[in-house]
C-alpha positions as CSV (number, residue, x, y, z in Angstrom):
1,M,17.3,-89.6,112.8
2,Q,19.6,-92.1,111.3
3,R,18.4,-93.3,107.9
4,F,18.7,-97.1,108.8
5,E,17.3,-96.9,112.3
6,G,15.1,-99.9,112.9
7,K,16.4,-101.7,109.9
8,V,18.4,-105.0,109.7
9,A,21.4,-105.1,107.3
10,L,23.2,-108.3,106.2
11,I,26.7,-107.7,104.9
12,T,28.6,-110.5,103.1
13,G,32.4,-110.3,102.9
14,A,32.2,-108.4,106.2
15,A,35.5,-109.6,107.7
16,S,37.7,-107.2,105.8
17,G,37.9,-104.5,103.2
18,I,34.8,-103.0,101.6
19,G,32.5,-105.4,103.5
20,R,34.0,-104.4,106.9
21,A,33.7,-100.7,106.0
22,A,30.1,-101.2,104.9
23,A,29.2,-103.0,108.0
24,I,30.6,-100.2,110.2
25,R,28.9,-97.6,108.1
26,F,25.5,-99.3,108.2
27,A,25.8,-99.5,112.0
28,Q,26.7,-95.8,112.2
29,E,23.6,-95.1,110.3
30,G,21.5,-97.0,112.8
31,A,21.1,-100.5,111.3
32,R,21.4,-103.7,113.3
33,V,24.2,-105.4,111.4
34,F,24.9,-109.0,110.7
35,C,28.4,-109.6,109.4
36,A,28.7,-112.7,107.2
37,D,31.9,-114.2,105.9
38,L,33.6,-117.5,105.3
39,N,36.1,-116.3,107.9
40,L,33.8,-116.5,110.9
41,A,36.5,-115.2,113.4
42,G,36.9,-112.1,111.2
43,A,33.2,-111.5,111.0
44,Q,32.9,-111.9,114.7
45,A,35.7,-109.4,115.2
46,V,34.0,-106.8,113.1
47,A,30.7,-107.5,114.9
48,A,32.5,-107.0,118.3
49,E,34.0,-103.8,117.0
50,I,30.6,-102.5,116.1
51,G,29.1,-103.7,119.4
52,G,25.5,-103.5,120.4
53,S,23.3,-106.0,118.8
54,A,25.6,-106.7,115.8
55,G,25.9,-110.4,114.9
56,A,28.1,-112.6,112.9
57,V,27.4,-115.7,110.8
58,Q,29.6,-117.9,108.6
59,V,28.7,-118.3,105.0
60,D,30.1,-119.9,101.9
61,V,28.5,-117.7,99.2
62,A,29.3,-120.4,96.6
63,D,27.0,-122.8,98.4
64,Y,23.3,-122.5,98.1
65,A,22.5,-124.2,101.4
66,S,25.0,-122.0,103.2
67,N,23.3,-118.9,101.9
68,Q,19.9,-120.3,103.0
69,A,21.3,-121.0,106.5
70,M,22.7,-117.4,106.7
71,V,19.4,-115.8,105.9
72,A,17.6,-118.2,108.3
73,H,20.0,-117.2,111.1
74,V,19.3,-113.5,110.5
75,M,15.6,-114.1,110.5
76,E,15.8,-116.2,113.7
77,Q,17.8,-113.5,115.5
78,A,16.2,-110.4,114.2
79,G,12.8,-111.3,112.7
80,Q,13.4,-109.2,109.6
81,L,15.9,-108.5,106.9
82,D,15.8,-105.1,105.2
83,V,19.1,-104.6,103.5
84,A,21.4,-107.2,101.8
85,F,24.8,-105.8,100.9
86,L,26.2,-108.7,98.9
87,N,29.8,-107.9,98.8
88,A,31.6,-111.3,98.9
89,G,33.2,-112.5,95.7
90,L,34.3,-115.8,94.3
91,Y,37.8,-116.4,93.1
92,G,37.9,-117.4,89.4
93,A,34.3,-116.5,88.8
């Protein structure tokens, strides 16, 4: 049994680097993955690479309303959120 089977994971910064690697790994471990990034095309590409029920959503992690919309999107699509891997960073923060 995969340890994240039946779980939903949201990964920010998922379009590249550590976020991309984390999204792929969570999927390999059985999670339904939502790839979030300011770069929507990049997040969509990672979700397509994962396949299955993986999804993508655009988010500006510096914007409160954008974060709320991201979580609302995941809840609408999946009905649950079990893991939040908050990997995105802010330049100059």
